[in-house]
C-alpha positions as CSV (number, residue, x, y, z in Angstrom):
1,M,26.4,-4.8,-15.6
2,V,23.7,-6.8,-12.8
3,K,20.9,-8.3,-14.5
4,E,17.7,-8.2,-12.2
5,N,15.0,-11.3,-11.3
6,K,12.1,-10.0,-12.6
7,A,9.8,-12.2,-10.7
8,T,11.0,-10.9,-7.7
9,R,10.8,-6.9,-8.7
10,T,8.5,-4.6,-7.2
11,R,5.4,-3.7,-9.0
12,Q,4.6,0.1,-10.1
13,V,0.4,0.5,-9.4
14,Q,-1.5,3.3,-10.6
15,F,-4.6,4.6,-9.8
16,R,-7.1,7.7,-9.7
17,M,-7.9,9.3,-5.9
18,D,-9.9,12.3,-5.3
19,P,-7.3,15.3,-4.9
20,D,-8.7,16.6,-1.7
21,K,-7.4,12.7,-0.4
22,V,-4.4,12.3,-1.7
23,K,-3.3,16.2,-0.7
24,R,-4.5,15.2,3.5
25,L,-2.7,11.7,3.1
26,L,1.0,14.0,1.8
27,A,-0.1,16.1,5.1
28,A,-0.6,13.4,7.5
29,I,2.3,10.8,6.1
30,A,4.8,14.4,6.2
31,Y,4.0,14.1,9.8
32,D,4.4,10.3,10.5
33,D,7.4,9.2,11.7
34,N,6.8,5.6,10.9
35,M,5.9,7.1,7.1
36,H,7.7,7.8,4.4
37,S,5.7,7.8,1.4
38,M,2.6,6.7,-0.3
39,A,4.2,3.4,-0.9
40,D,5.2,2.6,2.3
41,L,1.5,3.6,3.1
42,F,-0.4,1.5,0.3
43,N,1.8,-1.0,0.7
44,K,1.0,-1.5,4.9
45,A,-2.9,-1.1,4.2
46,A,-2.3,-4.3,1.6
47,D,-0.5,-5.9,4.5
48,E,-3.6,-5.3,6.9
49,Y,-6.2,-6.6,4.6
50,L,-4.6,-9.3,3.4
51,K,-3.8,-10.8,6.5
52,K,-7.4,-10.1,7.9
53,Q,-8.4,-12.0,4.3
54,E,-6.6,-14.8,5.9
55,E,-7.7,-14.4,8.9
56,N,-11.2,-14.8,7.9
57,G,-10.4,-18.1,5.1
58,G,-9.9,-15.9,2.3
59,K,-13.7,-15.6,2.8
60,G,-15.5,-12.1,1.4
61,N,-14.3,-8.9,2.5
62,G,-14.9,-8.9,6.3
63,K,-18.4,-7.1,6.4
């Protein structure tokens, strides 16, 4: 049995979202060849958000 390194393991996140929005997102993902899951979508959005924050010097929320 291989021991997993907990420091590099991905984390599971849970949150609530409007059911209609979830349904629309899942439908959009189904037709997007570059997106395979909700996790892919949110990881991409998080990367883009963090990149924008770094470009702003980590100040504010870009508004």
